[in-house]
PDB file of N, CA, C, O and CB in Angstrom:
ATOM      1  N   MET A   1     142.022 132.023   9.643  1.00  0.00           N
ATOM      2  CA  MET A   1     142.699 132.899  10.588  1.00  0.00           C
ATOM      3  C   MET A   1     143.862 133.593   9.865  1.00  0.00           C
ATOM      4  O   MET A   1     144.629 132.933   9.164  1.00  0.00           O
ATOM      5  CB  MET A   1     143.206 132.096  11.836  1.00  0.00           C
ATOM      6  N   PRO A   2     143.999 134.906  10.025  1.00  0.00           N
ATOM      7  CA  PRO A   2     145.113 135.596   9.377  1.00  0.00           C
ATOM      8  C   PRO A   2     146.458 135.253   9.998  1.00  0.00           C
ATOM      9  O   PRO A   2     146.537 134.725  11.107  1.00  0.00           O
ATOM     10  CB  PRO A   2     144.897 137.085   9.436  1.00  0.00           C
ATOM     11  N   LYS A   3     147.513 135.568   9.252  1.00  0.00           N
ATOM     12  CA  LYS A   3     148.840 135.324   9.778  1.00  0.00           C
ATOM     13  C   LYS A   3     149.119 136.224  10.965  1.00  0.00           C
ATOM     14  O   LYS A   3     148.592 137.333  11.043  1.00  0.00           O
ATOM     15  CB  LYS A   3     149.887 135.531   8.700  1.00  0.00           C
ATOM     16  N   MET A   4     149.941 135.758  11.883  1.00  0.00           N
ATOM     17  CA  MET A   4     150.367 136.599  12.995  1.00  0.00           C
ATOM     18  C   MET A   4     151.524 137.470  12.523  1.00  0.00           C
ATOM     19  O   MET A   4     152.360 137.023  11.738  1.00  0.00           O
ATOM     20  CB  MET A   4     150.780 135.739  14.231  1.00  0.00           C
ATOM     21  N   LYS A   5     151.571 138.692  12.992  1.00  0.00           N
ATOM     22  CA  LYS A   5     152.635 139.591  12.576  1.00  0.00           C
ATOM     23  C   LYS A   5     153.787 139.541  13.557  1.00  0.00           C
ATOM     24  O   LYS A   5     153.587 139.501  14.771  1.00  0.00           O
ATOM     25  CB  LYS A   5     152.115 141.016  12.443  1.00  0.00           C
ATOM     26  N   THR A   6     155.003 139.543  13.013  1.00  0.00           N
ATOM     27  CA  THR A   6     156.206 139.621  13.831  1.00  0.00           C
ATOM     28  C   THR A   6     156.513 141.076  14.085  1.00  0.00           C
ATOM     29  O   THR A   6     156.431 141.904  13.178  1.00  0.00           O
ATOM     30  CB  THR A   6     157.405 138.910  13.153  1.00  0.00           C
ATOM     31  N   ARG A   7     156.875 141.396  15.340  1.00  0.00           N
ATOM     32  CA  ARG A   7     157.308 142.760  15.676  1.00  0.00           C
ATOM     33  C   ARG A   7     158.727 142.905  15.158  1.00  0.00           C
ATOM     34  O   ARG A   7     159.651 142.280  15.677  1.00  0.00           O
ATOM     35  CB  ARG A   7     157.228 143.047  17.238  1.00  0.00           C
ATOM     36  N   LYS A   8     158.900 143.731  14.135  1.00  0.00           N
ATOM     37  CA  LYS A   8     160.203 143.820  13.464  1.00  0.00           C
ATOM     38  C   LYS A   8     161.294 144.404  14.348  1.00  0.00           C
ATOM     39  O   LYS A   8     162.463 144.044  14.208  1.00  0.00           O
ATOM     40  CB  LYS A   8     160.080 144.654  12.220  1.00  0.00           C
ATOM     41  N   ALA A   9     160.927 145.295  15.253  1.00  0.00           N
ATOM     42  CA  ALA A   9     161.928 145.858  16.165  1.00  0.00           C
ATOM     43  C   ALA A   9     162.482 144.744  17.062  1.00  0.00           C
ATOM     44  O   ALA A   9     163.682 144.707  17.334  1.00  0.00           O
ATOM     45  CB  ALA A   9     161.311 147.010  17.030  1.00  0.00           C
ATOM     46  N   ALA A  10     161.617 143.843  17.518  1.00  0.00           N
ATOM     47  CA  ALA A  10     162.075 142.739  18.350  1.00  0.00           C
ATOM     48  C   ALA A  10     162.869 141.745  17.531  1.00  0.00           C
ATOM     49  O   ALA A  10     163.820 141.156  18.045  1.00  0.00           O
ATOM     50  CB  ALA A  10     160.898 142.046  19.018  1.00  0.00           C
ATOM     51  N   ALA A  11     162.513 141.541  16.285  1.00  0.00           N
ATOM     52  CA  ALA A  11     163.239 140.603  15.437  1.00  0.00           C
ATOM     53  C   ALA A  11     164.669 141.053  15.198  1.00  0.00           C
ATOM     54  O   ALA A  11     165.564 140.224  15.028  1.00  0.00           O
ATOM     55  CB  ALA A  11     162.525 140.432  14.111  1.00  0.00           C
ATOM     56  N   LYS A  12     164.892 142.373  15.184  1.00  0.00           N
ATOM     57  CA  LYS A  12     166.241 142.880  15.010  1.00  0.00           C
ATOM     58  C   LYS A  12     167.072 142.765  16.274  1.00  0.00           C
ATOM     59  O   LYS A  12     168.300 142.726  16.204  1.00  0.00           O
ATOM     60  CB  LYS A  12     166.196 144.308  14.563  1.00  0.00           C
ATOM     61  N   ARG A  13     166.421 142.712  17.429  1.00  0.00           N
ATOM     62  CA  ARG A  13     167.151 142.723  18.707  1.00  0.00           C
ATOM     63  C   ARG A  13     167.387 141.336  19.305  1.00  0.00           C
ATOM     64  O   ARG A  13     168.364 141.137  20.027  1.00  0.00           O
ATOM     65  CB  ARG A  13     166.401 143.557  19.700  1.00  0.00           C
ATOM     66  N   TYR A  14     166.526 140.398  19.020  1.00  0.00           N
ATOM     67  CA  TYR A  14     166.593 139.088  19.685  1.00  0.00           C
ATOM     68  C   TYR A  14     166.776 137.975  18.665  1.00  0.00           C
ATOM     69  O   TYR A  14     166.215 138.019  17.570  1.00  0.00           O
ATOM     70  CB  TYR A  14     165.323 138.836  20.519  1.00  0.00           C
ATOM     71  N   THR A  15     167.574 136.968  19.044  1.00  0.00           N
ATOM     72  CA  THR A  15     167.820 135.806  18.202  1.00  0.00           C
ATOM     73  C   THR A  15     167.418 134.549  18.983  1.00  0.00           C
ATOM     74  O   THR A  15     167.868 134.374  20.115  1.00  0.00           O
ATOM     75  CB  THR A  15     169.323 135.740  17.753  1.00  0.00           C
ATOM     76  N   PRO A  16     166.593 133.678  18.418  1.00  0.00           N
ATOM     77  CA  PRO A  16     166.230 132.479  19.149  1.00  0.00           C
ATOM     78  C   PRO A  16     167.400 131.501  19.225  1.00  0.00           C
ATOM     79  O   PRO A  16     168.196 131.399  18.292  1.00  0.00           O
ATOM     80  CB  PRO A  16     165.028 131.813  18.498  1.00  0.00           C
ATOM     81  N   VAL A  17     167.495 130.788  20.338  1.00  0.00           N
ATOM     82  CA  VAL A  17     168.534 129.789  20.563  1.00  0.00           C
ATOM     83  C   VAL A  17     167.803 128.454  20.723  1.00  0.00           C
ATOM     84  O   VAL A  17     166.626 128.425  21.082  1.00  0.00           O
ATOM     85  CB  VAL A  17     169.437 130.135  21.838  1.00  0.00           C
ATOM     86  N   GLY A  18     168.498 127.366  20.457  1.00  0.00           N
ATOM     87  CA  GLY A  18     167.850 126.066  20.424  1.00  0.00           C
ATOM     88  C   GLY A  18     167.272 125.593  21.756  1.00  0.00           C
ATOM     89  O   GLY A  18     166.411 124.714  21.762  1.00  0.00           O
ATOM     90  N   ASN A  19     167.715 126.146  22.880  1.00  0.00           N
ATOM     91  CA  ASN A  19     167.218 125.670  24.164  1.00  0.00           C
ATOM     92  C   ASN A  19     165.998 126.437  24.659  1.00  0.00           C
ATOM     93  O   ASN A  19     165.623 126.311  25.825  1.00  0.00           O
ATOM     94  CB  ASN A  19     168.308 125.755  25.188  1.00  0.00           C
ATOM     95  N   GLY A  20     165.373 127.232  23.791  1.00  0.00           N
ATOM     96  CA  GLY A  20     164.161 127.964  24.171  1.00  0.00           C
ATOM     97  C   GLY A  20     164.412 129.360  24.661  1.00  0.00           C
ATOM     98  O   GLY A  20     163.464 130.068  25.002  1.00  0.00           O
ATOM     99  N   LYS A  21     165.673 129.788  24.710  1.00  0.00           N
ATOM    100  CA  LYS A  21     165.988 131.138  25.161  1.00  0.00           C
ATOM    101  C   LYS A  21     166.219 132.061  23.970  1.00  0.00           C
ATOM    102  O   LYS A  21     166.247 131.620  22.821  1.00  0.00           O
ATOM    103  CB  LYS A  21     167.221 131.127  26.072  1.00  0.00           C
ATOM    104  N   PHE A  22     166.383 133.341  24.263  1.00  0.00           N
ATOM    105  CA  PHE A  22     166.675 134.336  23.231  1.00  0.00           C
ATOM    106  C   PHE A  22     167.967 135.060  23.590  1.00  0.00           C
ATOM    107  O   PHE A  22     168.181 135.464  24.733  1.00  0.00           O
ATOM    108  CB  PHE A  22     165.498 135.347  23.077  1.00  0.00           C
ATOM    109  N   LYS A  23     168.827 135.214  22.570  1.00  0.00           N
ATOM    110  CA  LYS A  23     170.064 135.951  22.761  1.00  0.00           C
ATOM    111  C   LYS A  23     169.828 137.424  22.507  1.00  0.00           C
ATOM    112  O   LYS A  23     168.946 137.783  21.727  1.00  0.00           O
ATOM    113  CB  LYS A  23     171.167 135.416  21.843  1.00  0.00           C
ATOM    114  N   ARG A  24     170.597 138.280  23.149  1.00  0.00           N
ATOM    115  CA  ARG A  24     170.472 139.709  22.947  1.00  0.00           C
ATOM    116  C   ARG A  24     171.851 140.364  23.127  1.00  0.00           C
ATOM    117  O   ARG A  24     172.757 139.768  23.710  1.00  0.00           O
ATOM    118  CB  ARG A  24     169.428 140.316  23.932  1.00  0.00           C
ATOM    119  N   LYS A  25     171.997 141.584  22.625  1.00  0.00           N
ATOM    120  CA  LYS A  25     173.222 142.359  22.853  1.00  0.00           C
ATOM    121  C   LYS A  25     173.060 143.168  24.118  1.00  0.00           C
ATOM    122  O   LYS A  25     171.950 143.546  24.493  1.00  0.00           O
ATOM    123  CB  LYS A  25     173.542 143.286  21.646  1.00  0.00           C
ATOM    124  N   ARG A  26     174.170 143.430  24.770  1.00  0.00           N
ATOM    125  CA  ARG A  26     174.123 144.246  25.989  1.00  0.00           C
ATOM    126  C   ARG A  26     174.203 145.733  25.638  1.00  0.00           C
ATOM    127  O   ARG A  26     174.706 146.112  24.581  1.00  0.00           O
ATOM    128  CB  ARG A  26     175.277 143.858  26.950  1.00  0.00           C
ATOM    129  N   ALA A  27     173.701 146.553  26.540  1.00  0.00           N
ATOM    130  CA  ALA A  27     173.649 148.001  26.280  1.00  0.00           C
ATOM    131  C   ALA A  27     174.944 148.669  26.718  1.00  0.00           C
ATOM    132  O   ALA A  27     175.866 148.008  27.196  1.00  0.00           O
ATOM    133  CB  ALA A  27     172.448 148.647  27.007  1.00  0.00           C
ATOM    134  N   ASN A  28     175.003 149.982  26.552  1.00  0.00           N
ATOM    135  CA  ASN A  28     176.088 150.852  27.036  1.00  0.00           C
ATOM    136  C   ASN A  28     177.426 150.592  26.341  1.00  0.00           C
ATOM    137  O   ASN A  28     178.463 150.499  26.998  1.00  0.00           O
ATOM    138  CB  ASN A  28     176.261 150.669  28.531  1.00  0.00           C
ATOM    139  N   LEU A  29     177.400 150.474  25.016  1.00  0.00           N
ATOM    140  CA  LEU A  29     178.651 150.243  24.315  1.00  0.00           C
ATOM    141  C   LEU A  29     178.714 151.063  23.028  1.00  0.00           C
ATOM    142  O   LEU A  29     179.353 150.646  22.062  1.00  0.00           O
ATOM    143  CB  LEU A  29     178.818 148.756  24.005  1.00  0.00           C
ATOM    144  N   ARG A  30     178.056 152.229  23.004  1.00  0.00           N
ATOM    145  CA  ARG A  30     178.007 153.015  21.791  1.00  0.00           C
ATOM    146  C   ARG A  30     178.980 154.208  21.802  1.00  0.00           C
ATOM    147  O   ARG A  30     179.716 154.413  20.837  1.00  0.00           O
ATOM    148  CB  ARG A  30     176.605 153.505  21.577  1.00  0.00           C
ATOM    149  N   HIS A  31     178.984 154.976  22.869  1.00  0.00           N
ATOM    150  CA  HIS A  31     179.816 156.166  22.906  1.00  0.00           C
ATOM    151  C   HIS A  31     180.192 156.467  24.349  1.00  0.00           C
ATOM    152  O   HIS A  31     179.685 155.841  25.279  1.00  0.00           O
ATOM    153  CB  HIS A  31     179.091 157.371  22.261  1.00  0.00           C
ATOM    154  N   ILE A  32     181.085 157.430  24.524  1.00  0.00           N
ATOM    155  CA  ILE A  32     181.599 157.825  25.851  1.00  0.00           C
ATOM    156  C   ILE A  32     182.198 156.592  26.561  1.00  0.00           C
ATOM    157  O   ILE A  32     181.832 156.278  27.694  1.00  0.00           O
ATOM    158  CB  ILE A  32     180.451 158.464  26.729  1.00  0.00           C
ATOM    159  N   LEU A  33     183.108 155.916  25.884  1.00  0.00           N
ATOM    160  CA  LEU A  33     183.691 154.704  26.431  1.00  0.00           C
ATOM    161  C   LEU A  33     185.041 154.937  27.105  1.00  0.00           C
ATOM    162  O   LEU A  33     185.555 154.052  27.788  1.00  0.00           O
ATOM    163  CB  LEU A  33     183.843 153.690  25.346  1.00  0.00           C
ATOM    164  N   GLU A  34     185.619 156.131  26.915  1.00  0.00           N
ATOM    165  CA  GLU A  34     186.929 156.393  27.529  1.00  0.00           C
ATOM    166  C   GLU A  34     186.883 156.352  29.044  1.00  0.00           C
ATOM    167  O   GLU A  34     187.842 155.927  29.689  1.00  0.00           O
ATOM    168  CB  GLU A  34     187.452 157.736  27.083  1.00  0.00           C
ATOM    169  N   LYS A  35     185.760 156.798  29.618  1.00  0.00           N
ATOM    170  CA  LYS A  35     185.640 156.896  31.080  1.00  0.00           C
ATOM    171  C   LYS A  35     185.348 155.547  31.707  1.00  0.00           C
ATOM    172  O   LYS A  35     185.563 155.381  32.908  1.00  0.00           O
ATOM    173  CB  LYS A  35     184.545 157.885  31.461  1.00  0.00           C
ATOM    174  N   ARG A  36     184.869 154.582  30.947  1.00  0.00           N
ATOM    175  CA  ARG A  36     184.421 153.323  31.499  1.00  0.00           C
ATOM    176  C   ARG A  36     185.581 152.382  31.735  1.00  0.00           C
ATOM    177  O   ARG A  36     186.533 152.377  30.956  1.00  0.00           O
ATOM    178  CB  ARG A  36     183.411 152.682  30.588  1.00  0.00           C
ATOM    179  N   PRO A  37     185.528 151.585  32.789  1.00  0.00           N
ATOM    180  CA  PRO A  37     186.604 150.612  33.053  1.00  0.00           C
ATOM    181  C   PRO A  37     186.670 149.555  31.954  1.00  0.00           C
ATOM    182  O   PRO A  37     185.671 149.252  31.301  1.00  0.00           O
ATOM    183  CB  PRO A  37     186.393 149.931  34.423  1.00  0.00           C
ATOM    184  N   GLN A  38     187.844 149.012  31.769  1.00  0.00           N
ATOM    185  CA  GLN A  38     188.062 148.011  30.708  1.00  0.00           C
ATOM    186  C   GLN A  38     187.201 146.771  30.944  1.00  0.00           C
ATOM    187  O   GLN A  38     186.653 146.216  29.992  1.00  0.00           O
ATOM    188  CB  GLN A  38     189.554 147.610  30.638  1.00  0.00           C
ATOM    189  N   ASP A  39     187.074 146.329  32.197  1.00  0.00           N
ATOM    190  CA  ASP A  39     186.294 145.130  32.458  1.00  0.00           C
ATOM    191  C   ASP A  39     184.800 145.339  32.186  1.00  0.00           C
ATOM    192  O   ASP A  39     184.098 144.406  31.796  1.00  0.00           O
ATOM    193  CB  ASP A  39     186.499 144.686  33.892  1.00  0.00           C
ATOM    194  N   ALA A  40     184.323 146.566  32.393  1.00  0.00           N
ATOM    195  CA  ALA A  40     182.914 146.852  32.103  1.00  0.00           C
ATOM    196  C   ALA A  40     182.666 146.828  30.586  1.00  0.00           C
ATOM    197  O   ALA A  40     181.632 146.337  30.132  1.00  0.00           O
ATOM    198  CB  ALA A  40     182.506 148.231  32.697  1.00  0.00           C
ATOM    199  N   LYS A  41     183.601 147.350  29.822  1.00  0.00           N
ATOM    200  CA  LYS A  41     183.462 147.324  28.379  1.00  0.00           C
ATOM    201  C   LYS A  41     183.533 145.906  27.837  1.00  0.00           C
ATOM    202  O   LYS A  41     182.802 145.543  26.914  1.00  0.00           O
ATOM    203  CB  LYS A  41     184.530 148.179  27.736  1.00  0.00           C
ATOM    204  N   LYS A  42     184.412 145.116  28.415  1.00  0.00           N
ATOM    205  CA  LYS A  42     184.540 143.728  27.971  1.00  0.00           C
ATOM    206  C   LYS A  42     183.290 142.920  28.325  1.00  0.00           C
ATOM    207  O   LYS A  42     182.826 142.090  27.543  1.00  0.00           O
ATOM    208  CB  LYS A  42     185.784 143.080  28.598  1.00  0.00           C
ATOM    209  N   ARG A  43     182.758 143.183  29.519  1.00  0.00           N
ATOM    210  CA  ARG A  43     181.556 142.486  29.968  1.00  0.00           C
ATOM    211  C   ARG A  43     180.361 142.818  29.083  1.00  0.00           C
ATOM    212  O   ARG A  43     179.549 141.949  28.766  1.00  0.00           O
ATOM    213  CB  ARG A  43     181.246 142.842  31.420  1.00  0.00           C
ATOM    214  N   ASN A  44     180.264 144.089  28.687  1.00  0.00           N
ATOM    215  CA  ASN A  44     179.127 144.510  27.860  1.00  0.00           C
ATOM    216  C   ASN A  44     179.287 144.127  26.401  1.00  0.00           C
ATOM    217  O   ASN A  44     178.306 144.168  25.659  1.00  0.00           O
ATOM    218  CB  ASN A  44     178.939 146.000  27.965  1.00  0.00           C
ATOM    219  N   SER A  45     180.481 143.756  25.958  1.00  0.00           N
ATOM    220  CA  SER A  45     180.650 143.385  24.566  1.00  0.00           C
ATOM    221  C   SER A  45     180.139 141.987  24.282  1.00  0.00           C
ATOM    222  O   SER A  45     179.885 141.643  23.128  1.00  0.00           O
ATOM    223  CB  SER A  45     182.095 143.489  24.176  1.00  0.00           C
ATOM    224  N   LYS A  46     179.984 141.172  25.322  1.00  0.00           N
ATOM    225  CA  LYS A  46     179.488 139.799  25.126  1.00  0.00           C
ATOM    226  C   LYS A  46     177.954 139.820  25.016  1.00  0.00           C
ATOM    227  O   LYS A  46     177.281 140.743  25.474  1.00  0.00           O
ATOM    228  CB  LYS A  46     179.946 138.864  26.308  1.00  0.00           C
ATOM    229  N   THR A  47     177.446 138.766  24.391  1.00  0.00           N
ATOM    230  CA  THR A  47     175.995 138.651  24.284  1.00  0.00           C
ATOM    231  C   THR A  47     175.438 138.095  25.579  1.00  0.00           C
ATOM    232  O   THR A  47     176.135 137.415  26.332  1.00  0.00           O
ATOM    233  CB  THR A  47     175.594 137.756  23.089  1.00  0.00           C
ATOM    234  N   GLY A  48     174.180 138.390  25.826  1.00  0.00           N
ATOM    235  CA  GLY A  48     173.496 137.890  26.999  1.00  0.00           C
ATOM    236  C   GLY A  48     172.226 137.198  26.590  1.00  0.00           C
ATOM    237  O   GLY A  48     171.916 137.086  25.404  1.00  0.00           O
ATOM    238  N   TYR A  49     171.495 136.735  27.574  1.00  0.00           N
ATOM    239  CA  TYR A  49     170.217 136.072  27.324  1.00  0.00           C
ATOM    240  C   TYR A  49     169.099 136.879  27.940  1.00  0.00           C
ATOM    241  O   TYR A  49     169.293 137.561  28.946  1.00  0.00           O
ATOM    242  CB  TYR A  49     170.215 134.637  27.883  1.00  0.00           C
ATOM    243  N   VAL A  50     167.932 136.802  27.339  1.00  0.00           N
ATOM    244  CA  VAL A  50     166.753 137.458  27.869  1.00  0.00           C
ATOM    245  C   VAL A  50     166.379 136.769  29.167  1.00  0.00           C
ATOM    246  O   VAL A  50     166.394 135.541  29.252  1.00  0.00           O
ATOM    247  CB  VAL A  50     165.577 137.428  26.853  1.00  0.00           C
ATOM    248  N   HIS A  51     166.047 137.552  30.169  1.00  0.00           N
ATOM    249  CA  HIS A  51     165.675 137.014  31.494  1.00  0.00           C
ATOM    250  C   HIS A  51     164.405 136.213  31.359  1.00  0.00           C
ATOM    251  O   HIS A  51     163.565 136.501  30.506  1.00  0.00           O
ATOM    252  CB  HIS A  51     165.490 138.151  32.543  1.00  0.00           C
ATOM    253  N   ALA A  52     164.261 135.197  32.209  1.00  0.00           N
ATOM    254  CA  ALA A  52     163.110 134.311  32.132  1.00  0.00           C
ATOM    255  C   ALA A  52     161.782 135.039  32.312  1.00  0.00           C
ATOM    256  O   ALA A  52     160.772 134.644  31.729  1.00  0.00           O
ATOM    257  CB  ALA A  52     163.235 133.232  33.164  1.00  0.00           C
ATOM    258  N   ALA A  53     161.778 136.101  33.118  1.00  0.00           N
ATOM    259  CA  ALA A  53     160.543 136.874  33.334  1.00  0.00           C
ATOM    260  C   ALA A  53     160.118 137.601  32.074  1.00  0.00           C
ATOM    261  O   ALA A  53     158.929 137.863  31.893  1.00  0.00           O
ATOM    262  CB  ALA A  53     160.732 137.880  34.470  1.00  0.00           C
ATOM    263  N   GLU A  54     161.061 137.937  31.192  1.00  0.00           N
ATOM    264  CA  GLU A  54     160.747 138.688  29.984  1.00  0.00           C
ATOM    265  C   GLU A  54     160.617 137.802  28.761  1.00  0.00           C
ATOM    266  O   GLU A  54     160.145 138.262  27.721  1.00  0.00           O
ATOM    267  CB  GLU A  54     161.798 139.726  29.740  1.00  0.00           C
ATOM    268  N   SER A  55     161.020 136.546  28.857  1.00  0.00           N
ATOM    269  CA  SER A  55     161.080 135.713  27.655  1.00  0.00           C
ATOM    270  C   SER A  55     159.692 135.431  27.077  1.00  0.00           C
ATOM    271  O   SER A  55     159.570 135.247  25.866  1.00  0.00           O
ATOM    272  CB  SER A  55     161.782 134.398  27.968  1.00  0.00           C
ATOM    273  N   GLU A  56     158.661 135.394  27.888  1.00  0.00           N
ATOM    274  CA  GLU A  56     157.321 135.155  27.364  1.00  0.00           C
ATOM    275  C   GLU A  56     156.845 136.356  26.525  1.00  0.00           C
ATOM    276  O   GLU A  56     156.144 136.167  25.530  1.00  0.00           O
ATOM    277  CB  GLU A  56     156.334 134.881  28.525  1.00  0.00           C
ATOM    278  N   LYS A  57     157.216 137.579  26.913  1.00  0.00           N
ATOM    279  CA  LYS A  57     156.886 138.754  26.116  1.00  0.00           C
ATOM    280  C   LYS A  57     157.586 138.712  24.761  1.00  0.00           C
ATOM    281  O   LYS A  57     156.990 139.015  23.727  1.00  0.00           O
ATOM    282  CB  LYS A  57     157.267 140.031  26.867  1.00  0.00           C
ATOM    283  N   VAL A  58     158.865 138.329  24.788  1.00  0.00           N
ATOM    284  CA  VAL A  58     159.626 138.245  23.546  1.00  0.00           C
ATOM    285  C   VAL A  58     159.059 137.143  22.648  1.00  0.00           C
ATOM    286  O   VAL A  58     159.011 137.304  21.428  1.00  0.00           O
ATOM    287  CB  VAL A  58     161.119 137.985  23.841  1.00  0.00           C
ATOM    288  N   ARG A  59     158.634 136.042  23.233  1.00  0.00           N
ATOM    289  CA  ARG A  59     158.053 134.937  22.472  1.00  0.00           C
ATOM    290  C   ARG A  59     156.759 135.385  21.778  1.00  0.00           C
ATOM    291  O   ARG A  59     156.481 134.964  20.655  1.00  0.00           O
ATOM    292  CB  ARG A  59     157.777 133.728  23.400  1.00  0.00           C
ATOM    293  N   ARG A  60     155.981 136.225  22.436  1.00  0.00           N
ATOM    294  CA  ARG A  60     154.756 136.727  21.823  1.00  0.00           C
ATOM    295  C   ARG A  60     155.061 137.706  20.702  1.00  0.00           C
ATOM    296  O   ARG A  60     154.321 137.765  19.720  1.00  0.00           O
ATOM    297  CB  ARG A  60     153.874 137.393  22.870  1.00  0.00           C
ATOM    298  N   MET A  61     156.150 138.485  20.828  1.00  0.00           N
ATOM    299  CA  MET A  61     156.504 139.424  19.780  1.00  0.00           C
ATOM    300  C   MET A  61     157.070 138.726  18.537  1.00  0.00           C
ATOM    301  O   MET A  61     156.987 139.244  17.424  1.00  0.00           O
ATOM    302  CB  MET A  61     157.505 140.425  20.309  1.00  0.00           C
ATOM    303  N   LEU A  62     157.643 137.543  18.754  1.00  0.00           N
ATOM    304  CA  LEU A  62     158.254 136.782  17.653  1.00  0.00           C
ATOM    305  C   LEU A  62     157.548 135.416  17.548  1.00  0.00           C
ATOM    306  O   LEU A  62     158.104 134.405  17.977  1.00  0.00           O
ATOM    307  CB  LEU A  62     159.811 136.598  17.884  1.00  0.00           C
ATOM    308  N   PRO A  63     156.354 135.379  16.991  1.00  0.00           N
ATOM    309  CA  PRO A  63     155.600 134.138  17.021  1.00  0.00           C
ATOM    310  C   PRO A  63     156.237 133.001  16.208  1.00  0.00           C
ATOM    311  O   PRO A  63     156.107 131.835  16.580  1.00  0.00           O
ATOM    312  CB  PRO A  63     154.220 134.394  16.516  1.00  0.00           C
ATOM    313  N   TYR A  64     156.913 133.321  15.121  1.00  0.00           N
ATOM    314  CA  TYR A  64     157.488 132.274  14.279  1.00  0.00           C
ATOM    315  C   TYR A  64     158.891 131.888  14.720  1.00  0.00           C
ATOM    316  O   TYR A  64     159.312 130.752  14.500  1.00  0.00           O
ATOM    317  CB  TYR A  64     157.515 132.723  12.835  1.00  0.00           C
ATOM    318  N   ALA A  65     159.616 132.803  15.332  1.00  0.00           N
ATOM    319  CA  ALA A  65     160.941 132.467  15.877  1.00  0.00           C
ATOM    320  C   ALA A  65     160.797 131.606  17.106  1.00  0.00           C
ATOM    321  O   ALA A  65     161.689 130.815  17.414  1.00  0.00           O
ATOM    322  CB  ALA A  65     161.739 133.737  16.214  1.00  0.00           C
ATOM    323  N   ALA A  66     159.694 131.741  17.817  1.00  0.00           N
ATOM    324  CA  ALA A  66     159.487 130.964  19.029  1.00  0.00           C
ATOM    325  C   ALA A  66     159.366 129.481  18.701  1.00  0.00           C
ATOM    326  O   ALA A  66     159.765 128.640  19.507  1.00  0.00           O
ATOM    327  CB  ALA A  66     158.240 131.449  19.770  1.00  0.00           C
ATOM    328  N   LYS A  67     158.820 129.144  17.531  1.00  0.00           N
ATOM    329  CA  LYS A  67     158.715 127.735  17.152  1.00  0.00           C
ATOM    330  C   LYS A  67     160.084 127.135  16.918  1.00  0.00           C
ATOM    331  O   LYS A  67     160.289 125.948  17.171  1.00  0.00           O
ATOM    332  CB  LYS A  67     157.854 127.576  15.903  1.00  0.00           C
ATOM    333  N   LEU A  68     161.027 127.932  16.438  1.00  0.00           N
ATOM    334  CA  LEU A  68     162.383 127.442  16.213  1.00  0.00           C
ATOM    335  C   LEU A  68     163.115 127.172  17.512  1.00  0.00           C
ATOM    336  O   LEU A  68     163.959 126.279  17.583  1.00  0.00           O
ATOM    337  CB  LEU A  68     163.165 128.432  15.387  1.00  0.00           C
ATOM    338  N   SER A  69     162.790 127.948  18.547  1.00  0.00           N
ATOM    339  CA  SER A  69     163.576 127.873  19.774  1.00  0.00           C
ATOM    340  C   SER A  69     162.930 127.035  20.863  1.00  0.00           C
ATOM    341  O   SER A  69     163.451 126.990  21.977  1.00  0.00           O
ATOM    342  CB  SER A  69     163.822 129.245  20.294  1.00  0.00           C
ATOM    343  N   LYS A  70     161.827 126.379  20.589  1.00  0.00           N
ATOM    344  CA  LYS A  70     161.179 125.546  21.637  1.00  0.00           C
ATOM    345  C   LYS A  70     161.995 124.300  21.891  1.00  0.00           C
ATOM    346  O   LYS A  70     162.682 123.786  21.009  1.00  0.00           O
ATOM    347  CB  LYS A  70     159.732 125.153  21.229  1.00  0.00           C
ATOM    348  N   LYS A  71     161.902 123.833  23.108  1.00  0.00           N
ATOM    349  CA  LYS A  71     162.576 122.584  23.460  1.00  0.00           C
ATOM    350  C   LYS A  71     161.887 121.420  22.759  1.00  0.00           C
ATOM    351  O   LYS A  71     160.667 121.410  22.596  1.00  0.00           O
ATOM    352  CB  LYS A  71     162.583 122.370  24.998  1.00  0.00           C
ATOM    353  N   LYS A  72     162.679 120.451  22.354  1.00  0.00           N
ATOM    354  CA  LYS A  72     162.135 119.275  21.650  1.00  0.00           C
ATOM    355  C   LYS A  72     162.005 118.107  22.573  1.00  0.00           C
ATOM    356  O   LYS A  72     161.566 117.035  22.154  1.00  0.00           O
ATOM    357  CB  LYS A  72     163.008 118.893  20.469  1.00  0.00           C
TER     358      LYS A  72
END
C-alpha cells in the first residue's frame, strides 16, 4: 500500500495537541485593525481549537499528525 499524502495547506494551519484536538489561529487579524475594538483584536490574537464537527476532516487531511494527537 502506498504512503498516504499529507495535505500541506492543512499542515501549515493546524497543530495536533496531545488530547486529540487540533490548534488553529483565529482569522481577522491581518489588516484594517484601527476600526476594530481592542477586545476583538485581543480575542482574535489567541489560538483556538478546531470544532468537534470539523476535527474528523482535519484528521483525514493530516494522517500522520493524527497519530500523534490521539488519546492514549
